[in-house]
Jmol script that loads the backbone (N, CA, C; Angstrom):
load data "model"
ATOM      1  N   UNK A   1      20.658  83.729  -7.500  1.00  0.00           N
ATOM      2  CA  UNK A   1      21.437  82.067  -7.142  1.00  0.00           C
ATOM      3  C   UNK A   1      22.286  81.515  -7.907  1.00  0.00           C
ATOM      4  N   UNK A   2      23.170  81.172  -7.362  1.00  0.00           N
ATOM      5  CA  UNK A   2      24.660  81.196  -7.980  1.00  0.00           C
ATOM      6  C   UNK A   2      24.207  80.058  -8.892  1.00  0.00           C
ATOM      7  N   UNK A   3      25.251  80.016 -10.154  1.00  0.00           N
ATOM      8  CA  UNK A   3      25.261  79.039 -11.083  1.00  0.00           C
ATOM      9  C   UNK A   3      26.231  77.991 -10.765  1.00  0.00           C
ATOM     10  N   UNK A   4      25.742  76.342 -10.785  1.00  0.00           N
ATOM     11  CA  UNK A   4      26.524  75.683 -10.286  1.00  0.00           C
ATOM     12  C   UNK A   4      27.153  74.678 -11.912  1.00  0.00           C
ATOM     13  N   UNK A   5      28.397  74.015 -11.762  1.00  0.00           N
ATOM     14  CA  UNK A   5      29.316  73.720 -12.899  1.00  0.00           C
ATOM     15  C   UNK A   5      28.418  72.016 -13.270  1.00  0.00           C
ATOM     16  N   UNK A   6      28.246  71.750 -14.197  1.00  0.00           N
ATOM     17  CA  UNK A   6      27.747  70.268 -14.220  1.00  0.00           C
ATOM     18  C   UNK A   6      29.204  69.169 -13.576  1.00  0.00           C
ATOM     19  N   UNK A   7      28.592  68.478 -12.958  1.00  0.00           N
ATOM     20  CA  UNK A   7      29.641  67.640 -12.157  1.00  0.00           C
ATOM     21  C   UNK A   7      30.660  67.004 -12.991  1.00  0.00           C
ATOM     22  N   UNK A   8      30.473  66.469 -13.837  1.00  0.00           N
ATOM     23  CA  UNK A   8      30.870  65.558 -14.994  1.00  0.00           C
ATOM     24  C   UNK A   8      31.644  66.111 -16.623  1.00  0.00           C
ATOM     25  N   UNK A   9      31.744  67.684 -17.009  1.00  0.00           N
ATOM     26  CA  UNK A   9      31.743  68.300 -17.838  1.00  0.00           C
ATOM     27  C   UNK A   9      33.470  68.390 -18.108  1.00  0.00           C
ATOM     28  N   UNK A  10      34.093  68.854 -16.999  1.00  0.00           N
ATOM     29  CA  UNK A  10      35.381  68.571 -17.379  1.00  0.00           C
ATOM     30  C   UNK A  10      36.180  67.331 -17.662  1.00  0.00           C
ATOM     31  N   UNK A  11      35.289  66.024 -16.939  1.00  0.00           N
ATOM     32  CA  UNK A  11      36.270  64.617 -16.809  1.00  0.00           C
ATOM     33  C   UNK A  11      35.638  64.380 -18.409  1.00  0.00           C
ATOM     34  N   UNK A  12      34.805  65.042 -19.128  1.00  0.00           N
ATOM     35  CA  UNK A  12      33.970  64.619 -20.208  1.00  0.00           C
ATOM     36  C   UNK A  12      35.105  65.327 -21.889  1.00  0.00           C
ATOM     37  N   UNK A  13      35.440  66.031 -20.947  1.00  0.00           N
ATOM     38  CA  UNK A  13      36.050  67.122 -22.116  1.00  0.00           C
ATOM     39  C   UNK A  13      37.509  66.358 -21.834  1.00  0.00           C
ATOM     40  N   UNK A  14      38.263  65.884 -20.753  1.00  0.00           N
ATOM     41  CA  UNK A  14      39.193  65.089 -20.746  1.00  0.00           C
ATOM     42  C   UNK A  14      39.404  63.979 -20.940  1.00  0.00           C
ATOM     43  N   UNK A  15      37.920  63.659 -21.029  1.00  0.00           N
ATOM     44  CA  UNK A  15      38.311  61.819 -22.191  1.00  0.00           C
ATOM     45  C   UNK A  15      37.851  62.553 -23.006  1.00  0.00           C
ATOM     46  N   UNK A  16      37.275  62.963 -23.775  1.00  0.00           N
ATOM     47  CA  UNK A  16      37.173  63.226 -25.166  1.00  0.00           C
ATOM     48  C   UNK A  16      38.631  63.650 -26.271  1.00  0.00           C
ATOM     49  N   UNK A  17      39.233  64.200 -25.115  1.00  0.00           N
ATOM     50  CA  UNK A  17      40.628  64.707 -25.654  1.00  0.00           C
ATOM     51  C   UNK A  17      41.419  63.370 -25.763  1.00  0.00           C
ATOM     52  N   UNK A  18      41.573  62.512 -24.453  1.00  0.00           N
ATOM     53  CA  UNK A  18      42.335  61.613 -24.421  1.00  0.00           C
ATOM     54  C   UNK A  18      42.433  60.272 -25.608  1.00  0.00           C
ATOM     55  N   UNK A  19      40.768  60.027 -26.170  1.00  0.00           N
ATOM     56  CA  UNK A  19      39.958  59.086 -26.653  1.00  0.00           C
ATOM     57  C   UNK A  19      40.413  59.580 -27.770  1.00  0.00           C
ATOM     58  N   UNK A  20      40.838  60.912 -28.606  1.00  0.00           N
ATOM     59  CA  UNK A  20      41.616  60.802 -30.087  1.00  0.00           C
ATOM     60  C   UNK A  20      42.880  60.345 -29.845  1.00  0.00           C
ATOM     61  N   UNK A  21      43.445  60.941 -28.798  1.00  0.00           N
ATOM     62  CA  UNK A  21      45.269  60.434 -28.367  1.00  0.00           C
ATOM     63  C   UNK A  21      45.286  58.720 -28.563  1.00  0.00           C
ATOM     64  N   UNK A  22      43.835  58.206 -27.572  1.00  0.00           N
ATOM     65  CA  UNK A  22      44.094  56.816 -27.177  1.00  0.00           C
ATOM     66  C   UNK A  22      44.005  56.090 -29.043  1.00  0.00           C
ATOM     67  N   UNK A  23      43.966  56.827 -30.245  1.00  0.00           N
ATOM     68  CA  UNK A  23      43.481  55.866 -31.230  1.00  0.00           C
ATOM     69  C   UNK A  23      44.701  55.252 -31.326  1.00  0.00           C
ATOM     70  N   UNK A  24      46.048  56.237 -31.284  1.00  0.00           N
ATOM     71  CA  UNK A  24      46.713  55.451 -31.315  1.00  0.00           C
ATOM     72  C   UNK A  24      47.784  53.825 -31.010  1.00  0.00           C
ATOM     73  N   UNK A  25      47.039  53.430 -29.719  1.00  0.00           N
ATOM     74  CA  UNK A  25      47.072  52.434 -29.138  1.00  0.00           C
ATOM     75  C   UNK A  25      45.878  51.290 -29.275  1.00  0.00           C
ATOM     76  N   UNK A  26      46.643  51.069 -31.057  1.00  0.00           N
ATOM     77  CA  UNK A  26      45.388  50.428 -31.789  1.00  0.00           C
ATOM     78  C   UNK A  26      44.243  50.331 -31.580  1.00  0.00           C
ATOM     79  N   UNK A  27      43.498  51.571 -31.118  1.00  0.00           N
ATOM     80  CA  UNK A  27      41.973  52.143 -31.253  1.00  0.00           C
ATOM     81  C   UNK A  27      41.422  51.710 -30.133  1.00  0.00           C
ATOM     82  N   UNK A  28      42.076  50.580 -28.845  1.00  0.00           N
ATOM     83  CA  UNK A  28      41.581  49.919 -27.483  1.00  0.00           C
ATOM     84  C   UNK A  28      41.403  51.003 -26.864  1.00  0.00           C
ATOM     85  N   UNK A  29      42.396  51.493 -26.703  1.00  0.00           N
ATOM     86  CA  UNK A  29      42.271  52.408 -25.473  1.00  0.00           C
ATOM     87  C   UNK A  29      41.165  54.034 -25.906  1.00  0.00           C
ATOM     88  N   UNK A  30      41.318  54.157 -26.800  1.00  0.00           N
ATOM     89  CA  UNK A  30      40.079  55.732 -27.674  1.00  0.00           C
ATOM     90  C   UNK A  30      39.084  54.912 -27.754  1.00  0.00           C
ATOM     91  N   UNK A  31      38.738  53.738 -27.640  1.00  0.00           N
ATOM     92  CA  UNK A  31      37.269  53.416 -27.879  1.00  0.00           C
ATOM     93  C   UNK A  31      36.900  53.416 -26.291  1.00  0.00           C
ATOM     94  N   UNK A  32      37.432  52.543 -25.761  1.00  0.00           N
ATOM     95  CA  UNK A  32      37.226  52.718 -24.255  1.00  0.00           C
ATOM     96  C   UNK A  32      36.820  54.251 -23.974  1.00  0.00           C
ATOM     97  N   UNK A  33      37.991  54.964 -23.711  1.00  0.00           N
ATOM     98  CA  UNK A  33      37.583  56.117 -22.888  1.00  0.00           C
ATOM     99  C   UNK A  33      36.456  57.140 -24.068  1.00  0.00           C
ATOM    100  N   UNK A  34      36.341  56.764 -25.423  1.00  0.00           N
ATOM    101  CA  UNK A  34      35.266  57.782 -25.938  1.00  0.00           C
ATOM    102  C   UNK A  34      34.180  57.235 -25.374  1.00  0.00           C
ATOM    103  N   UNK A  35      34.054  56.015 -25.165  1.00  0.00           N
ATOM    104  CA  UNK A  35      32.741  55.467 -24.546  1.00  0.00           C
ATOM    105  C   UNK A  35      32.473  55.884 -23.736  1.00  0.00           C
ATOM    106  N   UNK A  36      33.218  55.755 -22.116  1.00  0.00           N
ATOM    107  CA  UNK A  36      33.291  56.610 -20.874  1.00  0.00           C
ATOM    108  C   UNK A  36      32.483  57.611 -20.863  1.00  0.00           C
ATOM    109  N   UNK A  37      33.366  58.636 -21.861  1.00  0.00           N
ATOM    110  CA  UNK A  37      33.016  60.033 -22.032  1.00  0.00           C
ATOM    111  C   UNK A  37      31.809  60.112 -22.705  1.00  0.00           C
ATOM    112  N   UNK A  38      31.201  59.662 -23.188  1.00  0.00           N
ATOM    113  CA  UNK A  38      29.710  59.795 -24.097  1.00  0.00           C
ATOM    114  C   UNK A  38      28.811  59.333 -22.632  1.00  0.00           C
ATOM    115  N   UNK A  39      29.043  57.929 -22.099  1.00  0.00           N
ATOM    116  CA  UNK A  39      27.938  57.767 -21.043  1.00  0.00           C
ATOM    117  C   UNK A  39      28.169  58.865 -19.836  1.00  0.00           C
ATOM    118  N   UNK A  40      29.172  59.704 -19.314  1.00  0.00           N
ATOM    119  CA  UNK A  40      28.999  60.753 -18.773  1.00  0.00           C
ATOM    120  C   UNK A  40      28.902  62.007 -19.253  1.00  0.00           C
ATOM    121  N   UNK A  41      28.425  62.082 -20.587  1.00  0.00           N
ATOM    122  CA  UNK A  41      28.049  63.051 -21.369  1.00  0.00           C
ATOM    123  C   UNK A  41      26.563  63.140 -21.255  1.00  0.00           C
ATOM    124  N   UNK A  42      26.233  62.021 -21.244  1.00  0.00           N
ATOM    125  CA  UNK A  42      24.890  61.901 -21.389  1.00  0.00           C
ATOM    126  C   UNK A  42      24.091  62.151 -19.815  1.00  0.00           C
ATOM    127  N   UNK A  43      24.381  61.636 -18.503  1.00  0.00           N
ATOM    128  CA  UNK A  43      24.162  62.139 -17.472  1.00  0.00           C
ATOM    129  C   UNK A  43      23.897  63.258 -17.328  1.00  0.00           C
ATOM    130  N   UNK A  44      25.257  64.073 -17.504  1.00  0.00           N
ATOM    131  CA  UNK A  44      25.087  65.872 -17.369  1.00  0.00           C
ATOM    132  C   UNK A  44      24.151  66.476 -18.328  1.00  0.00           C
ATOM    133  N   UNK A  45      24.357  65.855 -19.450  1.00  0.00           N
ATOM    134  CA  UNK A  45      23.227  66.453 -20.315  1.00  0.00           C
ATOM    135  C   UNK A  45      21.828  66.277 -19.979  1.00  0.00           C
ATOM    136  N   UNK A  46      21.198  65.085 -19.479  1.00  0.00           N
ATOM    137  CA  UNK A  46      20.072  64.878 -18.840  1.00  0.00           C
ATOM    138  C   UNK A  46      20.064  65.709 -17.592  1.00  0.00           C
ATOM    139  N   UNK A  47      20.829  65.755 -16.491  1.00  0.00           N
ATOM    140  CA  UNK A  47      20.756  67.056 -15.577  1.00  0.00           C
ATOM    141  C   UNK A  47      20.708  68.683 -16.420  1.00  0.00           C
ATOM    142  N   UNK A  48      21.382  69.017 -17.219  1.00  0.00           N
ATOM    143  CA  UNK A  48      21.591  70.184 -17.832  1.00  0.00           C
ATOM    144  C   UNK A  48      19.812  70.373 -19.118  1.00  0.00           C
ATOM    145  N   UNK A  49      19.266  69.212 -19.221  1.00  0.00           N
ATOM    146  CA  UNK A  49      17.815  69.607 -19.415  1.00  0.00           C
ATOM    147  C   UNK A  49      17.097  69.341 -18.882  1.00  0.00           C
ATOM    148  N   UNK A  50      16.806  68.959 -17.809  1.00  0.00           N
ATOM    149  CA  UNK A  50      15.994  69.101 -16.380  1.00  0.00           C
ATOM    150  C   UNK A  50      15.888  70.716 -15.834  1.00  0.00           C
ATOM    151  N   UNK A  51      17.443  71.053 -16.136  1.00  0.00           N
ATOM    152  CA  UNK A  51      16.669  72.580 -15.439  1.00  0.00           C
ATOM    153  C   UNK A  51      18.464  73.734 -16.018  1.00  0.00           C
ATOM    154  N   UNK A  52      17.940  73.886 -16.915  1.00  0.00           N
ATOM    155  CA  UNK A  52      19.572  74.521 -17.730  1.00  0.00           C
ATOM    156  C   UNK A  52      19.652  75.487 -17.245  1.00  0.00           C
ATOM    157  N   UNK A  53      18.828  76.543 -16.018  1.00  0.00           N
ATOM    158  CA  UNK A  53      19.473  77.431 -15.242  1.00  0.00           C
ATOM    159  C   UNK A  53      20.394  77.313 -14.557  1.00  0.00           C
ATOM    160  N   UNK A  54      20.513  76.552 -13.949  1.00  0.00           N
ATOM    161  CA  UNK A  54      21.398  76.014 -12.744  1.00  0.00           C
ATOM    162  C   UNK A  54      22.541  75.691 -13.054  1.00  0.00           C
ATOM    163  N   UNK A  55      22.782  75.419 -14.474  1.00  0.00           N
ATOM    164  CA  UNK A  55      24.312  74.676 -14.811  1.00  0.00           C
ATOM    165  C   UNK A  55      24.997  75.849 -15.571  1.00  0.00           C
ATOM    166  N   UNK A  56      26.265  76.197 -15.311  1.00  0.00           N
ATOM    167  CA  UNK A  56      27.114  77.418 -16.301  1.00  0.00           C
ATOM    168  C   UNK A  56      28.146  76.591 -17.363  1.00  0.00           C
ATOM    169  N   UNK A  57      28.500  75.326 -17.283  1.00  0.00           N
ATOM    170  CA  UNK A  57      29.551  75.132 -18.691  1.00  0.00           C
ATOM    171  C   UNK A  57      29.076  74.110 -19.161  1.00  0.00           C
ATOM    172  N   UNK A  58      27.833  74.109 -20.045  1.00  0.00           N
ATOM    173  CA  UNK A  58      27.694  73.371 -20.763  1.00  0.00           C
ATOM    174  C   UNK A  58      28.798  73.535 -22.323  1.00  0.00           C
ATOM    175  N   UNK A  59      29.350  74.509 -22.630  1.00  0.00           N
ATOM    176  CA  UNK A  59      29.823  74.623 -23.467  1.00  0.00           C
ATOM    177  C   UNK A  59      30.987  73.665 -23.759  1.00  0.00           C
ATOM    178  N   UNK A  60      31.585  73.270 -22.054  1.00  0.00           N
ATOM    179  CA  UNK A  60      32.563  72.198 -21.907  1.00  0.00           C
ATOM    180  C   UNK A  60      32.597  70.862 -21.997  1.00  0.00           C
ATOM    181  N   UNK A  61      30.919  70.717 -21.758  1.00  0.00           N
ATOM    182  CA  UNK A  61      30.271  69.370 -21.512  1.00  0.00           C
ATOM    183  C   UNK A  61      29.954  69.054 -23.259  1.00  0.00           C
ATOM    184  N   UNK A  62      29.545  70.126 -24.034  1.00  0.00           N
ATOM    185  CA  UNK A  62      29.240  70.073 -25.865  1.00  0.00           C
ATOM    186  C   UNK A  62      30.807  69.440 -26.434  1.00  0.00           C
ATOM    187  N   UNK A  63      31.625  70.303 -26.133  1.00  0.00           N
ATOM    188  CA  UNK A  63      32.992  70.540 -26.556  1.00  0.00           C
ATOM    189  C   UNK A  63      33.549  68.597 -26.168  1.00  0.00           C
ATOM    190  N   UNK A  64      32.935  68.155 -24.996  1.00  0.00           N
ATOM    191  CA  UNK A  64      34.011  67.223 -24.521  1.00  0.00           C
ATOM    192  C   UNK A  64      33.139  66.089 -25.287  1.00  0.00           C
ATOM    193  N   UNK A  65      31.669  65.898 -25.587  1.00  0.00           N
ATOM    194  CA  UNK A  65      31.295  64.752 -26.004  1.00  0.00           C
ATOM    195  C   UNK A  65      31.346  65.045 -28.109  1.00  0.00           C
ATOM    196  N   UNK A  66      31.724  66.178 -28.579  1.00  0.00           N
ATOM    197  CA  UNK A  66      31.917  66.237 -29.948  1.00  0.00           C
ATOM    198  C   UNK A  66      33.040  65.334 -29.935  1.00  0.00           C
ATOM    199  N   UNK A  67      34.685  65.785 -29.208  1.00  0.00           N
ATOM    200  CA  UNK A  67      35.636  65.098 -29.465  1.00  0.00           C
ATOM    201  C   UNK A  67      35.397  63.728 -28.050  1.00  0.00           C
ATOM    202  N   UNK A  68      34.583  63.249 -27.735  1.00  0.00           N
ATOM    203  CA  UNK A  68      34.629  61.723 -27.390  1.00  0.00           C
ATOM    204  C   UNK A  68      34.044  61.064 -28.923  1.00  0.00           C
ATOM    205  N   UNK A  69      32.744  61.754 -29.602  1.00  0.00           N
ATOM    206  CA  UNK A  69      32.557  61.095 -30.876  1.00  0.00           C
ATOM    207  C   UNK A  69      33.811  61.221 -31.685  1.00  0.00           C
ATOM    208  N   UNK A  70      34.439  61.912 -31.884  1.00  0.00           N
ATOM    209  CA  UNK A  70      35.520  61.811 -33.268  1.00  0.00           C
ATOM    210  C   UNK A  70      36.789  60.974 -32.893  1.00  0.00           C
ATOM    211  N   UNK A  71      37.144  60.771 -31.359  1.00  0.00           N
ATOM    212  CA  UNK A  71      37.715  59.954 -31.089  1.00  0.00           C
ATOM    213  C   UNK A  71      37.194  58.428 -30.844  1.00  0.00           C
ATOM    214  N   UNK A  72      35.993  58.079 -30.679  1.00  0.00           N
ATOM    215  CA  UNK A  72      35.436  57.175 -30.495  1.00  0.00           C
ATOM    216  C   UNK A  72      35.333  56.590 -32.274  1.00  0.00           C
ATOM    217  N   UNK A  73      35.022  56.983 -33.013  1.00  0.00           N
ATOM    218  CA  UNK A  73      35.326  57.402 -34.588  1.00  0.00           C
ATOM    219  C   UNK A  73      36.375  56.800 -35.388  1.00  0.00           C
ATOM    220  N   UNK A  74      37.371  57.812 -34.812  1.00  0.00           N
ATOM    221  CA  UNK A  74      38.333  56.776 -35.161  1.00  0.00           C
ATOM    222  C   UNK A  74      39.479  56.491 -34.842  1.00  0.00           C
ATOM    223  N   UNK A  75      39.322  55.589 -33.836  1.00  0.00           N
ATOM    224  CA  UNK A  75      39.838  54.825 -32.724  1.00  0.00           C
ATOM    225  C   UNK A  75      38.878  53.573 -33.254  1.00  0.00           C
ATOM    226  N   UNK A  76      37.719  53.066 -33.437  1.00  0.00           N
ATOM    227  CA  UNK A  76      36.621  51.847 -33.917  1.00  0.00           C
ATOM    228  C   UNK A  76      37.384  51.591 -35.050  1.00  0.00           C
ATOM    229  N   UNK A  77      37.738  52.665 -36.257  1.00  0.00           N
ATOM    230  CA  UNK A  77      38.214  52.330 -37.625  1.00  0.00           C
ATOM    231  C   UNK A  77      39.199  51.591 -37.565  1.00  0.00           C
ATOM    232  N   UNK A  78      40.684  52.422 -36.339  1.00  0.00           N
ATOM    233  CA  UNK A  78      41.582  52.075 -36.645  1.00  0.00           C
ATOM    234  C   UNK A  78      41.802  50.490 -36.019  1.00  0.00           C
ATOM    235  N   UNK A  79      41.122  50.202 -34.691  1.00  0.00           N
ATOM    236  CA  UNK A  79      40.683  48.995 -34.320  1.00  0.00           C
ATOM    237  C   UNK A  79      40.440  48.214 -35.595  1.00  0.00           C
ATOM    238  N   UNK A  80      39.217  48.218 -36.199  1.00  0.00           N
ATOM    239  CA  UNK A  80      38.555  47.506 -37.428  1.00  0.00           C
ATOM    240  C   UNK A  80      39.866  47.298 -38.530  1.00  0.00           C
ATOM    241  N   UNK A  81      40.451  48.019 -38.876  1.00  0.00           N
ATOM    242  CA  UNK A  81      41.498  48.096 -39.619  1.00  0.00           C
ATOM    243  C   UNK A  81      42.849  47.179 -39.221  1.00  0.00           C
ATOM    244  N   UNK A  82      43.560  47.081 -37.632  1.00  0.00           N
ATOM    245  CA  UNK A  82      44.220  46.455 -36.944  1.00  0.00           C
ATOM    246  C   UNK A  82      43.842  44.951 -37.478  1.00  0.00           C
ATOM    247  N   UNK A  83      42.616  44.588 -36.862  1.00  0.00           N
ATOM    248  CA  UNK A  83      41.671  43.249 -36.482  1.00  0.00           C
ATOM    249  C   UNK A  83      42.170  42.777 -38.580  1.00  0.00           C
ATOM    250  N   UNK A  84      41.365  43.499 -39.480  1.00  0.00           N
ATOM    251  CA  UNK A  84      41.352  42.936 -40.205  1.00  0.00           C
ATOM    252  C   UNK A  84      42.787  42.839 -40.929  1.00  0.00           C
ATOM    253  N   UNK A  85      44.026  43.386 -40.863  1.00  0.00           N
ATOM    254  CA  UNK A  85      45.399  43.269 -41.118  1.00  0.00           C
ATOM    255  C   UNK A  85      45.502  41.701 -40.039  1.00  0.00           C
ATOM    256  N   UNK A  86      45.645  41.617 -39.259  1.00  0.00           N
ATOM    257  CA  UNK A  86      45.740  40.665 -38.429  1.00  0.00           C
ATOM    258  C   UNK A  86      45.587  39.155 -38.991  1.00  0.00           C
ATOM    259  N   UNK A  87      43.492  39.721 -39.143  1.00  0.00           N
ATOM    260  CA  UNK A  87      43.340  38.221 -40.065  1.00  0.00           C
ATOM    261  C   UNK A  87      43.485  37.981 -41.441  1.00  0.00           C
ATOM    262  N   UNK A  88      43.918  39.063 -42.429  1.00  0.00           N
ATOM    263  CA  UNK A  88      44.555  38.611 -43.354  1.00  0.00           C
ATOM    264  C   UNK A  88      46.130  37.902 -43.120  1.00  0.00           C
ATOM    265  N   UNK A  89      46.786  38.718 -42.581  1.00  0.00           N
ATOM    266  CA  UNK A  89      48.153  38.496 -42.685  1.00  0.00           C
ATOM    267  C   UNK A  89      48.887  37.879 -41.553  1.00  0.00           C
ATOM    268  N   UNK A  90      48.383  37.693 -40.289  1.00  0.00           N
ATOM    269  CA  UNK A  90      48.814  37.202 -39.089  1.00  0.00           C
ATOM    270  C   UNK A  90      49.871  37.964 -38.449  1.00  0.00           C
ATOM    271  N   UNK A  91      50.019  37.487 -37.506  1.00  0.00           N
ATOM    272  CA  UNK A  91      51.146  38.550 -36.587  1.00  0.00           C
ATOM    273  C   UNK A  91      52.638  38.172 -37.352  1.00  0.00           C
ATOM    274  N   UNK A  92      52.669  36.966 -37.799  1.00  0.00           N
ATOM    275  CA  UNK A  92      54.026  37.002 -38.711  1.00  0.00           C
ATOM    276  C   UNK A  92      54.515  37.211 -39.611  1.00  0.00           C
ATOM    277  N   UNK A  93      52.666  38.034 -40.699  1.00  0.00           N
ATOM    278  CA  UNK A  93      53.331  38.466 -41.614  1.00  0.00           C
ATOM    279  C   UNK A  93      52.953  39.879 -41.474  1.00  0.00           C
ATOM    280  N   UNK A  94      52.792  40.858 -40.567  1.00  0.00           N
ATOM    281  CA  UNK A  94      52.757  41.859 -40.537  1.00  0.00           C
ATOM    282  C   UNK A  94      54.073  42.529 -39.697  1.00  0.00           C
ATOM    283  N   UNK A  95      54.669  41.775 -39.128  1.00  0.00           N
ATOM    284  CA  UNK A  95      56.070  41.909 -38.336  1.00  0.00           C
ATOM    285  C   UNK A  95      57.000  41.492 -39.367  1.00  0.00           C
ATOM    286  N   UNK A  96      57.073  40.454 -40.614  1.00  0.00           N
ATOM    287  CA  UNK A  96      57.751  40.496 -41.937  1.00  0.00           C
ATOM    288  C   UNK A  96      57.844  42.087 -42.824  1.00  0.00           C
ATOM    289  N   UNK A  97      56.395  42.917 -42.527  1.00  0.00           N
ATOM    290  CA  UNK A  97      56.408  44.037 -43.096  1.00  0.00           C
ATOM    291  C   UNK A  97      56.858  45.116 -42.987  1.00  0.00           C
ATOM    292  N   UNK A  98      56.543  45.103 -41.362  1.00  0.00           N
ATOM    293  CA  UNK A  98      57.269  46.252 -40.689  1.00  0.00           C
ATOM    294  C   UNK A  98      59.036  45.874 -40.962  1.00  0.00           C
ATOM    295  N   UNK A  99      59.103  44.988 -41.118  1.00  0.00           N
ATOM    296  CA  UNK A  99      61.105  44.543 -41.238  1.00  0.00           C
ATOM    297  C   UNK A  99      61.345  44.861 -42.320  1.00  0.00           C
ATOM    298  N   UNK A 100      60.513  45.031 -43.129  1.00  0.00           N
ATOM    299  CA  UNK A 100      60.381  45.652 -44.708  1.00  0.00           C
ATOM    300  C   UNK A 100      60.463  46.826 -45.060  1.00  0.00           C
ATOM    301  N   UNK A 101      59.638  47.514 -44.443  1.00  0.00           N
ATOM    302  CA  UNK A 101      59.425  49.096 -44.518  1.00  0.00           C
ATOM    303  C   UNK A 101      60.872  49.264 -43.567  1.00  0.00           C
ATOM    304  N   UNK A 102      61.206  48.665 -42.579  1.00  0.00           N
ATOM    305  CA  UNK A 102      62.421  49.180 -41.809  1.00  0.00           C
ATOM    306  C   UNK A 102      63.422  49.105 -42.557  1.00  0.00           C
ATOM    307  N   UNK A 103      64.105  48.155 -43.319  1.00  0.00           N
ATOM    308  CA  UNK A 103      64.737  47.679 -44.332  1.00  0.00           C
ATOM    309  C   UNK A 103      64.797  48.985 -45.606  1.00  0.00           C
ATOM    310  N   UNK A 104      63.613  49.253 -45.794  1.00  0.00           N
ATOM    311  CA  UNK A 104      63.576  49.926 -46.782  1.00  0.00           C
ATOM    312  C   UNK A 104      63.906  51.461 -46.745  1.00  0.00           C
ATOM    313  N   UNK A 105      63.752  52.319 -45.223  1.00  0.00           N
ATOM    314  CA  UNK A 105      63.667  53.631 -45.107  1.00  0.00           C
ATOM    315  C   UNK A 105      65.429  53.484 -44.214  1.00  0.00           C
ATOM    316  N   UNK A 106      65.992  52.623 -44.271  1.00  0.00           N
ATOM    317  CA  UNK A 106      67.319  52.404 -43.403  1.00  0.00           C
ATOM    318  C   UNK A 106      66.907  52.592 -42.327  1.00  0.00           C
ATOM    319  N   UNK A 107      66.270  52.274 -41.258  1.00  0.00           N
ATOM    320  CA  UNK A 107      65.887  52.368 -39.622  1.00  0.00           C
ATOM    321  C   UNK A 107      66.436  50.956 -39.506  1.00  0.00           C
ATOM    322  N   UNK A 108      67.288  50.799 -38.541  1.00  0.00           N
ATOM    323  CA  UNK A 108      68.083  49.053 -38.174  1.00  0.00           C
ATOM    324  C   UNK A 108      67.400  48.917 -36.967  1.00  0.00           C
TER     325      UNK A 108
END
end "model"
wireframe off; spacefill off
backbone 0.3
color backbone group
């Protein structure tokens, strides 16, 4: 019998990669994509554990799951830092800090 591919393994891998890149969007996008990837990975891991001899691409699923965990962690930390900075300085204070940094480095 020919081995099947896990249905969401490639999607989990792509979402795991995008969750790491999503931390650049204040962490919000990375948290969402990482959470979706982990939910899909959990479903596929249950399928694989029930009948491992039927499926062939478990390595893609596991790699995507690890990337999703890393992306979710980085994004959550960045999101917490962004919320703390807004709570401490406010939006006007953050804009002033950014303008000072731009003046210091000669960016107009």
